[in-house]
PDB file with SEQRES, HELIX, SHEET and CRYST1 records, atoms N, CA, C and O in Angstrom:
SEQRES   1 A   78  MET ILE ALA ARG ALA GLU SER ILE ILE ALA ASP PHE THR          
SEQRES   2 A   78  HIS HIS SER ILE VAL PHE SER TYR TRP THR SER THR LEU          
SEQRES   3 A   78  ASP ALA LEU SER GLU LEU LEU ALA GLU ARG GLY ILE LYS          
SEQRES   4 A   78  TYR VAL GLN VAL ASP GLY ARG THR ASP LYS VAL LYS ARG          
SEQRES   5 A   78  ALA MET ASN LEU LYS ASP PHE GLN THR TYR LEU SER LEU          
SEQRES   6 A   78  SER VAL LEU VAL MET SER VAL GLU THR GLY ALA VAL GLY          
HELIX    1 AA1 ILE A    2  ILE A    8  1                                   7    
HELIX    2 AA2 THR A   23  GLU A   35  1                                  13    
HELIX    3 AA3 LYS A   49  THR A   61  1                                  13    
HELIX    4 AA4 VAL A   72  VAL A   77  1                                   6    
SHEET    1 AA1 3 SER A  16  SER A  20  0                                        
SHEET    2 AA1 3 VAL A  67  SER A  71  1                                        
SHEET    3 AA1 3 TYR A  40  VAL A  43  1                                        
CRYST1    1.000    1.000    1.000  90.00  90.00  90.00 P 1           1          
ATOM      1  N   MET A   1       0.818  -1.186   0.001  1.00  0.00           N  
ATOM      2  CA  MET A   1      -0.001   0.004  -0.005  1.00  0.00           C  
ATOM      3  C   MET A   1       0.860   1.258   0.001  1.00  0.00           C  
ATOM      4  O   MET A   1       0.523   2.226  -0.679  1.00  0.00           O  
ATOM      5  N   ILE A   2       1.954   1.273   0.742  1.00  0.00           N  
ATOM      6  CA  ILE A   2       2.799   2.448   0.818  1.00  0.00           C  
ATOM      7  C   ILE A   2       3.429   2.752  -0.537  1.00  0.00           C  
ATOM      8  O   ILE A   2       3.502   3.916  -0.931  1.00  0.00           O  
ATOM      9  N   ALA A   3       3.881   1.736  -1.253  1.00  0.00           N  
ATOM     10  CA  ALA A   3       4.483   1.970  -2.568  1.00  0.00           C  
ATOM     11  C   ALA A   3       3.486   2.603  -3.519  1.00  0.00           C  
ATOM     12  O   ALA A   3       3.839   3.514  -4.267  1.00  0.00           O  
ATOM     13  N   ARG A   4       2.247   2.135  -3.502  1.00  0.00           N  
ATOM     14  CA  ARG A   4       1.221   2.720  -4.363  1.00  0.00           C  
ATOM     15  C   ARG A   4       0.955   4.173  -3.957  1.00  0.00           C  
ATOM     16  O   ARG A   4       0.814   5.039  -4.821  1.00  0.00           O  
ATOM     17  N   ALA A   5       0.887   4.443  -2.659  1.00  0.00           N  
ATOM     18  CA  ALA A   5       0.662   5.809  -2.197  1.00  0.00           C  
ATOM     19  C   ALA A   5       1.806   6.712  -2.607  1.00  0.00           C  
ATOM     20  O   ALA A   5       1.589   7.869  -2.969  1.00  0.00           O  
ATOM     21  N   GLU A   6       3.024   6.194  -2.554  1.00  0.00           N  
ATOM     22  CA  GLU A   6       4.191   6.984  -2.983  1.00  0.00           C  
ATOM     23  C   GLU A   6       4.049   7.383  -4.454  1.00  0.00           C  
ATOM     24  O   GLU A   6       4.366   8.517  -4.816  1.00  0.00           O  
ATOM     25  N   SER A   7       3.583   6.481  -5.294  1.00  0.00           N  
ATOM     26  CA  SER A   7       3.427   6.818  -6.708  1.00  0.00           C  
ATOM     27  C   SER A   7       2.296   7.806  -6.922  1.00  0.00           C  
ATOM     28  O   SER A   7       2.351   8.619  -7.845  1.00  0.00           O  
ATOM     29  N   ILE A   8       1.270   7.747  -6.080  1.00  0.00           N  
ATOM     30  CA  ILE A   8       0.153   8.681  -6.205  1.00  0.00           C  
ATOM     31  C   ILE A   8       0.602  10.093  -5.898  1.00  0.00           C  
ATOM     32  O   ILE A   8       0.169  11.027  -6.573  1.00  0.00           O  
ATOM     33  N   ILE A   9       1.456  10.285  -4.902  1.00  0.00           N  
ATOM     34  CA  ILE A   9       1.836  11.624  -4.496  1.00  0.00           C  
ATOM     35  C   ILE A   9       3.101  12.131  -5.160  1.00  0.00           C  
ATOM     36  O   ILE A   9       3.602  13.193  -4.791  1.00  0.00           O  
ATOM     37  N   ALA A  10       3.624  11.408  -6.121  1.00  0.00           N  
ATOM     38  CA  ALA A  10       4.884  11.783  -6.758  1.00  0.00           C  
ATOM     39  C   ALA A  10       4.830  13.170  -7.386  1.00  0.00           C  
ATOM     40  O   ALA A  10       5.801  13.918  -7.278  1.00  0.00           O  
ATOM     41  N   ASP A  11       3.734  13.539  -8.035  1.00  0.00           N  
ATOM     42  CA  ASP A  11       3.697  14.818  -8.738  1.00  0.00           C  
ATOM     43  C   ASP A  11       2.279  15.373  -8.739  1.00  0.00           C  
ATOM     44  O   ASP A  11       1.451  14.984  -9.563  1.00  0.00           O  
ATOM     45  N   PHE A  12       2.002  16.291  -7.804  1.00  0.00           N  
ATOM     46  CA  PHE A  12       0.705  16.947  -7.779  1.00  0.00           C  
ATOM     47  C   PHE A  12       0.871  18.361  -8.283  1.00  0.00           C  
ATOM     48  O   PHE A  12       1.095  19.289  -7.506  1.00  0.00           O  
ATOM     49  N   THR A  13       0.761  18.523  -9.591  1.00  0.00           N  
ATOM     50  CA  THR A  13       0.842  19.852 -10.180  1.00  0.00           C  
ATOM     51  C   THR A  13      -0.554  20.352 -10.560  1.00  0.00           C  
ATOM     52  O   THR A  13      -0.715  21.503 -10.965  1.00  0.00           O  
ATOM     53  N   HIS A  14      -1.533  19.509 -10.434  1.00  0.00           N  
ATOM     54  CA  HIS A  14      -2.923  19.868 -10.713  1.00  0.00           C  
ATOM     55  C   HIS A  14      -3.788  19.411  -9.548  1.00  0.00           C  
ATOM     56  O   HIS A  14      -3.337  18.664  -8.680  1.00  0.00           O  
ATOM     57  N   HIS A  15      -5.027  19.865  -9.540  1.00  0.00           N  
ATOM     58  CA  HIS A  15      -5.971  19.330  -8.563  1.00  0.00           C  
ATOM     59  C   HIS A  15      -6.178  17.845  -8.842  1.00  0.00           C  
ATOM     60  O   HIS A  15      -6.348  17.430  -9.988  1.00  0.00           O  
ATOM     61  N   SER A  16      -6.162  17.071  -7.793  1.00  0.00           N  
ATOM     62  CA  SER A  16      -6.346  15.635  -7.922  1.00  0.00           C  
ATOM     63  C   SER A  16      -7.341  15.162  -6.875  1.00  0.00           C  
ATOM     64  O   SER A  16      -7.394  15.692  -5.765  1.00  0.00           O  
ATOM     65  N   ILE A  17      -8.126  14.162  -7.241  1.00  0.00           N  
ATOM     66  CA  ILE A  17      -9.050  13.541  -6.300  1.00  0.00           C  
ATOM     67  C   ILE A  17      -8.688  12.075  -6.198  1.00  0.00           C  
ATOM     68  O   ILE A  17      -8.580  11.380  -7.209  1.00  0.00           O  
ATOM     69  N   VAL A  18      -8.502  11.607  -4.981  1.00  0.00           N  
ATOM     70  CA  VAL A  18      -8.163  10.212  -4.734  1.00  0.00           C  
ATOM     71  C   VAL A  18      -9.322   9.589  -3.963  1.00  0.00           C  
ATOM     72  O   VAL A  18      -9.691  10.060  -2.887  1.00  0.00           O  
ATOM     73  N   PHE A  19      -9.893   8.522  -4.527  1.00  0.00           N  
ATOM     74  CA  PHE A  19     -10.989   7.806  -3.892  1.00  0.00           C  
ATOM     75  C   PHE A  19     -10.499   6.477  -3.343  1.00  0.00           C  
ATOM     76  O   PHE A  19      -9.614   5.837  -3.910  1.00  0.00           O  
ATOM     77  N   SER A  20     -11.093   6.077  -2.230  1.00  0.00           N  
ATOM     78  CA  SER A  20     -10.841   4.748  -1.684  1.00  0.00           C  
ATOM     79  C   SER A  20     -12.069   4.294  -0.911  1.00  0.00           C  
ATOM     80  O   SER A  20     -12.801   5.111  -0.352  1.00  0.00           O  
ATOM     81  N   TYR A  21     -12.287   2.989  -0.884  1.00  0.00           N  
ATOM     82  CA  TYR A  21     -13.354   2.429  -0.047  1.00  0.00           C  
ATOM     83  C   TYR A  21     -12.957   2.412   1.421  1.00  0.00           C  
ATOM     84  O   TYR A  21     -13.819   2.425   2.299  1.00  0.00           O  
ATOM     85  N   TRP A  22     -11.659   2.383   1.690  1.00  0.00           N  
ATOM     86  CA  TRP A  22     -11.164   2.184   3.042  1.00  0.00           C  
ATOM     87  C   TRP A  22     -10.611   3.470   3.637  1.00  0.00           C  
ATOM     88  O   TRP A  22      -9.711   4.092   3.074  1.00  0.00           O  
ATOM     89  N   THR A  23     -11.163   3.862   4.786  1.00  0.00           N  
ATOM     90  CA  THR A  23     -10.677   5.068   5.445  1.00  0.00           C  
ATOM     91  C   THR A  23      -9.252   4.898   5.943  1.00  0.00           C  
ATOM     92  O   THR A  23      -8.528   5.887   6.067  1.00  0.00           O  
ATOM     93  N   SER A  24      -8.834   3.687   6.230  1.00  0.00           N  
ATOM     94  CA  SER A  24      -7.447   3.474   6.655  1.00  0.00           C  
ATOM     95  C   SER A  24      -6.475   3.839   5.535  1.00  0.00           C  
ATOM     96  O   SER A  24      -5.396   4.371   5.794  1.00  0.00           O  
ATOM     97  N   THR A  25      -6.856   3.557   4.301  1.00  0.00           N  
ATOM     98  CA  THR A  25      -6.037   3.953   3.164  1.00  0.00           C  
ATOM     99  C   THR A  25      -6.025   5.465   3.008  1.00  0.00           C  
ATOM    100  O   THR A  25      -4.979   6.056   2.741  1.00  0.00           O  
ATOM    101  N   LEU A  26      -7.190   6.097   3.175  1.00  0.00           N  
ATOM    102  CA  LEU A  26      -7.258   7.553   3.102  1.00  0.00           C  
ATOM    103  C   LEU A  26      -6.389   8.188   4.181  1.00  0.00           C  
ATOM    104  O   LEU A  26      -5.693   9.170   3.924  1.00  0.00           O  
ATOM    105  N   ASP A  27      -6.429   7.633   5.377  1.00  0.00           N  
ATOM    106  CA  ASP A  27      -5.636   8.156   6.489  1.00  0.00           C  
ATOM    107  C   ASP A  27      -4.136   8.016   6.201  1.00  0.00           C  
ATOM    108  O   ASP A  27      -3.366   8.940   6.464  1.00  0.00           O  
ATOM    109  N   ALA A  28      -3.723   6.869   5.665  1.00  0.00           N  
ATOM    110  CA  ALA A  28      -2.317   6.664   5.344  1.00  0.00           C  
ATOM    111  C   ALA A  28      -1.852   7.648   4.270  1.00  0.00           C  
ATOM    112  O   ALA A  28      -0.772   8.231   4.374  1.00  0.00           O  
ATOM    113  N   LEU A  29      -2.669   7.824   3.250  1.00  0.00           N  
ATOM    114  CA  LEU A  29      -2.325   8.771   2.190  1.00  0.00           C  
ATOM    115  C   LEU A  29      -2.262  10.189   2.752  1.00  0.00           C  
ATOM    116  O   LEU A  29      -1.363  10.954   2.403  1.00  0.00           O  
ATOM    117  N   SER A  30      -3.194  10.537   3.605  1.00  0.00           N  
ATOM    118  CA  SER A  30      -3.197  11.864   4.217  1.00  0.00           C  
ATOM    119  C   SER A  30      -1.916  12.110   5.017  1.00  0.00           C  
ATOM    120  O   SER A  30      -1.361  13.208   4.982  1.00  0.00           O  
ATOM    121  N   GLU A  31      -1.457  11.103   5.726  1.00  0.00           N  
ATOM    122  CA  GLU A  31      -0.197  11.225   6.470  1.00  0.00           C  
ATOM    123  C   GLU A  31       0.963  11.488   5.530  1.00  0.00           C  
ATOM    124  O   GLU A  31       1.802  12.346   5.803  1.00  0.00           O  
ATOM    125  N   LEU A  32       1.017  10.760   4.425  1.00  0.00           N  
ATOM    126  CA  LEU A  32       2.099  10.969   3.458  1.00  0.00           C  
ATOM    127  C   LEU A  32       2.047  12.351   2.832  1.00  0.00           C  
ATOM    128  O   LEU A  32       3.079  12.997   2.651  1.00  0.00           O  
ATOM    129  N   LEU A  33       0.852  12.801   2.503  1.00  0.00           N  
ATOM    130  CA  LEU A  33       0.704  14.147   1.940  1.00  0.00           C  
ATOM    131  C   LEU A  33       1.179  15.209   2.938  1.00  0.00           C  
ATOM    132  O   LEU A  33       1.904  16.135   2.576  1.00  0.00           O  
ATOM    133  N   ALA A  34       0.760  15.061   4.192  1.00  0.00           N  
ATOM    134  CA  ALA A  34       1.157  16.023   5.223  1.00  0.00           C  
ATOM    135  C   ALA A  34       2.662  16.015   5.432  1.00  0.00           C  
ATOM    136  O   ALA A  34       3.264  17.078   5.588  1.00  0.00           O  
ATOM    137  N   GLU A  35       3.284  14.842   5.438  1.00  0.00           N  
ATOM    138  CA  GLU A  35       4.728  14.725   5.616  1.00  0.00           C  
ATOM    139  C   GLU A  35       5.481  15.468   4.515  1.00  0.00           C  
ATOM    140  O   GLU A  35       6.569  15.993   4.754  1.00  0.00           O  
ATOM    141  N   ARG A  36       4.920  15.513   3.330  1.00  0.00           N  
ATOM    142  CA  ARG A  36       5.563  16.159   2.192  1.00  0.00           C  
ATOM    143  C   ARG A  36       5.116  17.605   1.972  1.00  0.00           C  
ATOM    144  O   ARG A  36       5.523  18.256   1.009  1.00  0.00           O  
ATOM    145  N   GLY A  37       4.285  18.086   2.870  1.00  0.00           N  
ATOM    146  CA  GLY A  37       3.846  19.471   2.788  1.00  0.00           C  
ATOM    147  C   GLY A  37       2.864  19.737   1.665  1.00  0.00           C  
ATOM    148  O   GLY A  37       2.711  20.877   1.226  1.00  0.00           O  
ATOM    149  N   ILE A  38       2.190  18.682   1.192  1.00  0.00           N  
ATOM    150  CA  ILE A  38       1.187  18.824   0.133  1.00  0.00           C  
ATOM    151  C   ILE A  38      -0.147  19.116   0.809  1.00  0.00           C  
ATOM    152  O   ILE A  38      -0.605  18.356   1.663  1.00  0.00           O  
ATOM    153  N   LYS A  39      -0.761  20.222   0.416  1.00  0.00           N  
ATOM    154  CA  LYS A  39      -2.017  20.628   1.047  1.00  0.00           C  
ATOM    155  C   LYS A  39      -3.164  19.814   0.469  1.00  0.00           C  
ATOM    156  O   LYS A  39      -3.262  19.630  -0.745  1.00  0.00           O  
ATOM    157  N   TYR A  40      -4.020  19.336   1.342  1.00  0.00           N  
ATOM    158  CA  TYR A  40      -5.117  18.457   0.954  1.00  0.00           C  
ATOM    159  C   TYR A  40      -6.289  18.655   1.893  1.00  0.00           C  
ATOM    160  O   TYR A  40      -6.155  19.267   2.953  1.00  0.00           O  
ATOM    161  N   VAL A  41      -7.423  18.141   1.502  1.00  0.00           N  
ATOM    162  CA  VAL A  41      -8.585  18.018   2.390  1.00  0.00           C  
ATOM    163  C   VAL A  41      -9.085  16.587   2.286  1.00  0.00           C  
ATOM    164  O   VAL A  41      -8.959  15.944   1.244  1.00  0.00           O  
ATOM    165  N   GLN A  42      -9.643  16.107   3.363  1.00  0.00           N  
ATOM    166  CA  GLN A  42     -10.165  14.749   3.413  1.00  0.00           C  
ATOM    167  C   GLN A  42     -11.641  14.768   3.731  1.00  0.00           C  
ATOM    168  O   GLN A  42     -12.078  15.475   4.639  1.00  0.00           O  
ATOM    169  N   VAL A  43     -12.410  13.995   2.986  1.00  0.00           N  
ATOM    170  CA  VAL A  43     -13.845  13.871   3.226  1.00  0.00           C  
ATOM    171  C   VAL A  43     -14.196  12.394   3.230  1.00  0.00           C  
ATOM    172  O   VAL A  43     -13.964  11.682   2.253  1.00  0.00           O  
ATOM    173  N   ASP A  44     -14.759  11.945   4.348  1.00  0.00           N  
ATOM    174  CA  ASP A  44     -15.210  10.562   4.439  1.00  0.00           C  
ATOM    175  C   ASP A  44     -16.410  10.516   5.380  1.00  0.00           C  
ATOM    176  O   ASP A  44     -16.905  11.560   5.805  1.00  0.00           O  
ATOM    177  N   GLY A  45     -16.867   9.343   5.699  1.00  0.00           N  
ATOM    178  CA  GLY A  45     -18.048   9.192   6.525  1.00  0.00           C  
ATOM    179  C   GLY A  45     -17.927   9.774   7.908  1.00  0.00           C  
ATOM    180  O   GLY A  45     -18.938   9.993   8.575  1.00  0.00           O  
ATOM    181  N   ARG A  46     -16.713  10.030   8.357  1.00  0.00           N  
ATOM    182  CA  ARG A  46     -16.485  10.602   9.682  1.00  0.00           C  
ATOM    183  C   ARG A  46     -16.588  12.141   9.666  1.00  0.00           C  
ATOM    184  O   ARG A  46     -16.614  12.779  10.718  1.00  0.00           O  
ATOM    185  N   THR A  47     -16.645  12.712   8.475  1.00  0.00           N  
ATOM    186  CA  THR A  47     -16.686  14.156   8.324  1.00  0.00           C  
ATOM    187  C   THR A  47     -18.128  14.653   8.431  1.00  0.00           C  
ATOM    188  O   THR A  47     -18.990  14.211   7.671  1.00  0.00           O  
ATOM    189  N   ASP A  48     -18.400  15.568   9.369  1.00  0.00           N  
ATOM    190  CA  ASP A  48     -19.779  16.057   9.501  1.00  0.00           C  
ATOM    191  C   ASP A  48     -20.145  16.916   8.294  1.00  0.00           C  
ATOM    192  O   ASP A  48     -19.281  17.352   7.533  1.00  0.00           O  
ATOM    193  N   LYS A  49     -21.448  17.148   8.138  1.00  0.00           N  
ATOM    194  CA  LYS A  49     -21.962  17.828   6.935  1.00  0.00           C  
ATOM    195  C   LYS A  49     -21.394  19.215   6.760  1.00  0.00           C  
ATOM    196  O   LYS A  49     -21.065  19.608   5.640  1.00  0.00           O  
ATOM    197  N   VAL A  50     -21.271  19.959   7.827  1.00  0.00           N  
ATOM    198  CA  VAL A  50     -20.739  21.329   7.727  1.00  0.00           C  
ATOM    199  C   VAL A  50     -19.287  21.317   7.271  1.00  0.00           C  
ATOM    200  O   VAL A  50     -18.908  22.059   6.366  1.00  0.00           O  
ATOM    201  N   LYS A  51     -18.474  20.468   7.903  1.00  0.00           N  
ATOM    202  CA  LYS A  51     -17.042  20.378   7.552  1.00  0.00           C  
ATOM    203  C   LYS A  51     -16.901  19.823   6.127  1.00  0.00           C  
ATOM    204  O   LYS A  51     -16.023  20.260   5.381  1.00  0.00           O  
ATOM    205  N   ARG A  52     -17.740  18.884   5.752  1.00  0.00           N  
ATOM    206  CA  ARG A  52     -17.716  18.315   4.395  1.00  0.00           C  
ATOM    207  C   ARG A  52     -17.940  19.411   3.366  1.00  0.00           C  
ATOM    208  O   ARG A  52     -17.179  19.534   2.407  1.00  0.00           O  
ATOM    209  N   ALA A  53     -18.980  20.203   3.564  1.00  0.00           N  
ATOM    210  CA  ALA A  53     -19.292  21.295   2.629  1.00  0.00           C  
ATOM    211  C   ALA A  53     -18.153  22.304   2.574  1.00  0.00           C  
ATOM    212  O   ALA A  53     -17.804  22.797   1.501  1.00  0.00           O  
ATOM    213  N   MET A  54     -17.574  22.609   3.733  1.00  0.00           N  
ATOM    214  CA  MET A  54     -16.467  23.553   3.783  1.00  0.00           C  
ATOM    215  C   MET A  54     -15.233  23.012   3.057  1.00  0.00           C  
ATOM    216  O   MET A  54     -14.590  23.741   2.302  1.00  0.00           O  
ATOM    217  N   ASN A  55     -14.905  21.749   3.278  1.00  0.00           N  
ATOM    218  CA  ASN A  55     -13.762  21.142   2.612  1.00  0.00           C  
ATOM    219  C   ASN A  55     -13.939  21.115   1.094  1.00  0.00           C  
ATOM    220  O   ASN A  55     -12.999  21.409   0.356  1.00  0.00           O  
ATOM    221  N   LEU A  56     -15.136  20.765   0.626  1.00  0.00           N  
ATOM    222  CA  LEU A  56     -15.379  20.710  -0.808  1.00  0.00           C  
ATOM    223  C   LEU A  56     -15.315  22.108  -1.431  1.00  0.00           C  
ATOM    224  O   LEU A  56     -14.761  22.276  -2.517  1.00  0.00           O  
ATOM    225  N   LYS A  57     -15.872  23.098  -0.756  1.00  0.00           N  
ATOM    226  CA  LYS A  57     -15.803  24.468  -1.265  1.00  0.00           C  
ATOM    227  C   LYS A  57     -14.355  24.969  -1.302  1.00  0.00           C  
ATOM    228  O   LYS A  57     -13.932  25.592  -2.276  1.00  0.00           O  
ATOM    229  N   ASP A  58     -13.601  24.692  -0.235  1.00  0.00           N  
ATOM    230  CA  ASP A  58     -12.197  25.103  -0.197  1.00  0.00           C  
ATOM    231  C   ASP A  58     -11.408  24.449  -1.331  1.00  0.00           C  
ATOM    232  O   ASP A  58     -10.582  25.101  -1.969  1.00  0.00           O  
ATOM    233  N   PHE A  59     -11.658  23.178  -1.580  1.00  0.00           N  
ATOM    234  CA  PHE A  59     -10.945  22.481  -2.658  1.00  0.00           C  
ATOM    235  C   PHE A  59     -11.252  23.115  -4.020  1.00  0.00           C  
ATOM    236  O   PHE A  59     -10.368  23.236  -4.869  1.00  0.00           O  
ATOM    237  N   GLN A  60     -12.479  23.507  -4.214  1.00  0.00           N  
ATOM    238  CA  GLN A  60     -12.868  24.153  -5.479  1.00  0.00           C  
ATOM    239  C   GLN A  60     -12.289  25.558  -5.584  1.00  0.00           C  
ATOM    240  O   GLN A  60     -11.989  26.019  -6.685  1.00  0.00           O  
ATOM    241  N   THR A  61     -12.131  26.238  -4.466  1.00  0.00           N  
ATOM    242  CA  THR A  61     -11.757  27.644  -4.455  1.00  0.00           C  
ATOM    243  C   THR A  61     -10.249  27.874  -4.467  1.00  0.00           C  
ATOM    244  O   THR A  61      -9.762  28.733  -5.202  1.00  0.00           O  
ATOM    245  N   TYR A  62      -9.518  27.128  -3.675  1.00  0.00           N  
ATOM    246  CA  TYR A  62      -8.101  27.403  -3.462  1.00  0.00           C  
ATOM    247  C   TYR A  62      -7.223  26.459  -4.266  1.00  0.00           C  
ATOM    248  O   TYR A  62      -7.251  25.246  -4.062  1.00  0.00           O  
ATOM    249  N   LEU A  63      -6.447  27.022  -5.178  1.00  0.00           N  
ATOM    250  CA  LEU A  63      -5.535  26.215  -5.983  1.00  0.00           C  
ATOM    251  C   LEU A  63      -4.433  25.599  -5.140  1.00  0.00           C  
ATOM    252  O   LEU A  63      -3.828  24.605  -5.543  1.00  0.00           O  
ATOM    253  N   SER A  64      -4.165  26.174  -3.976  1.00  0.00           N  
ATOM    254  CA  SER A  64      -3.109  25.636  -3.113  1.00  0.00           C  
ATOM    255  C   SER A  64      -3.497  24.287  -2.497  1.00  0.00           C  
ATOM    256  O   SER A  64      -2.627  23.535  -2.059  1.00  0.00           O  
ATOM    257  N   LEU A  65      -4.790  23.981  -2.463  1.00  0.00           N  
ATOM    258  CA  LEU A  65      -5.230  22.669  -2.005  1.00  0.00           C  
ATOM    259  C   LEU A  65      -5.150  21.718  -3.188  1.00  0.00           C  
ATOM    260  O   LEU A  65      -6.037  21.699  -4.041  1.00  0.00           O  
ATOM    261  N   SER A  66      -4.091  20.936  -3.234  1.00  0.00           N  
ATOM    262  CA  SER A  66      -3.811  20.104  -4.400  1.00  0.00           C  
ATOM    263  C   SER A  66      -4.638  18.842  -4.492  1.00  0.00           C  
ATOM    264  O   SER A  66      -4.914  18.353  -5.587  1.00  0.00           O  
ATOM    265  N   VAL A  67      -5.042  18.301  -3.327  1.00  0.00           N  
ATOM    266  CA  VAL A  67      -5.621  16.960  -3.326  1.00  0.00           C  
ATOM    267  C   VAL A  67      -6.884  16.920  -2.482  1.00  0.00           C  
ATOM    268  O   VAL A  67      -6.948  17.488  -1.392  1.00  0.00           O  
ATOM    269  N   LEU A  68      -7.877  16.239  -3.011  1.00  0.00           N  
ATOM    270  CA  LEU A  68      -9.071  15.884  -2.261  1.00  0.00           C  
ATOM    271  C   LEU A  68      -9.035  14.377  -2.066  1.00  0.00           C  
ATOM    272  O   LEU A  68      -9.056  13.614  -3.032  1.00  0.00           O  
ATOM    273  N   VAL A  69      -8.981  13.958  -0.812  1.00  0.00           N  
ATOM    274  CA  VAL A  69      -8.943  12.546  -0.456  1.00  0.00           C  
ATOM    275  C   VAL A  69     -10.345  12.209   0.035  1.00  0.00           C  
ATOM    276  O   VAL A  69     -10.812  12.780   1.020  1.00  0.00           O  
ATOM    277  N   MET A  70     -11.032  11.265  -0.661  1.00  0.00           N  
ATOM    278  CA  MET A  70     -12.453  11.046  -0.387  1.00  0.00           C  
ATOM    279  C   MET A  70     -12.810   9.566  -0.423  1.00  0.00           C  
ATOM    280  O   MET A  70     -12.298   8.804  -1.243  1.00  0.00           O  
ATOM    281  N   SER A  71     -13.693   9.183   0.478  1.00  0.00           N  
ATOM    282  CA  SER A  71     -14.192   7.805   0.426  1.00  0.00           C  
ATOM    283  C   SER A  71     -15.197   7.673  -0.707  1.00  0.00           C  
ATOM    284  O   SER A  71     -15.925   8.618  -1.009  1.00  0.00           O  
ATOM    285  N   VAL A  72     -15.236   6.530  -1.321  1.00  0.00           N  
ATOM    286  CA  VAL A  72     -16.147   6.276  -2.454  1.00  0.00           C  
ATOM    287  C   VAL A  72     -17.586   6.476  -2.024  1.00  0.00           C  
ATOM    288  O   VAL A  72     -18.362   7.119  -2.732  1.00  0.00           O  
ATOM    289  N   GLU A  73     -17.946   5.942  -0.889  1.00  0.00           N  
ATOM    290  CA  GLU A  73     -19.332   6.042  -0.426  1.00  0.00           C  
ATOM    291  C   GLU A  73     -19.733   7.490  -0.176  1.00  0.00           C  
ATOM    292  O   GLU A  73     -20.851   7.877  -0.516  1.00  0.00           O  
ATOM    293  N   THR A  74     -18.867   8.289   0.401  1.00  0.00           N  
ATOM    294  CA  THR A  74     -19.192   9.694   0.646  1.00  0.00           C  
ATOM    295  C   THR A  74     -19.296  10.448  -0.674  1.00  0.00           C  
ATOM    296  O   THR A  74     -20.173  11.296  -0.839  1.00  0.00           O  
ATOM    297  N   GLY A  75     -18.412  10.146  -1.604  1.00  0.00           N  
ATOM    298  CA  GLY A  75     -18.461  10.812  -2.918  1.00  0.00           C  
ATOM    299  C   GLY A  75     -19.714  10.468  -3.691  1.00  0.00           C  
ATOM    300  O   GLY A  75     -20.217  11.283  -4.465  1.00  0.00           O  
ATOM    301  N   ALA A  76     -20.212   9.281  -3.489  1.00  0.00           N  
ATOM    302  CA  ALA A  76     -21.428   8.848  -4.202  1.00  0.00           C  
ATOM    303  C   ALA A  76     -22.667   9.540  -3.660  1.00  0.00           C  
ATOM    304  O   ALA A  76     -23.638   9.751  -4.387  1.00  0.00           O  
ATOM    305  N   VAL A  77     -22.630   9.894  -2.373  1.00  0.00           N  
ATOM    306  CA  VAL A  77     -23.776  10.551  -1.746  1.00  0.00           C  
ATOM    307  C   VAL A  77     -23.816  12.005  -2.120  1.00  0.00           C  
ATOM    308  O   VAL A  77     -24.895  12.584  -2.244  1.00  0.00           O  
ATOM    309  N   GLY A  78     -22.631  12.624  -2.307  1.00  0.00           N  
ATOM    310  CA  GLY A  78     -22.568  14.036  -2.670  1.00  0.00           C  
ATOM    311  C   GLY A  78     -22.448  14.807  -1.452  1.00  0.00           C  
ATOM    312  O   GLY A  78     -22.377  16.035  -1.503  1.00  0.00           O  
TER     313      GLY A  78                                                      
END                                                                             
């Protein structure tokens, strides 16, 4: 899993969205992004509605937020 995550974060020059069914994978990826100083937001089933809306708006608004890390189920609900 770590090798795959390393390849995912190799070059974030554009907005990117990473989906996973497993929050543990999202958490691991978030840790790697934070370690490398890559700005991201995470949205999953643990994120309350207000924070979810704020994170999605911020991702759309700020180019400095390179990555949206999201669970598949949360993304499907909108």
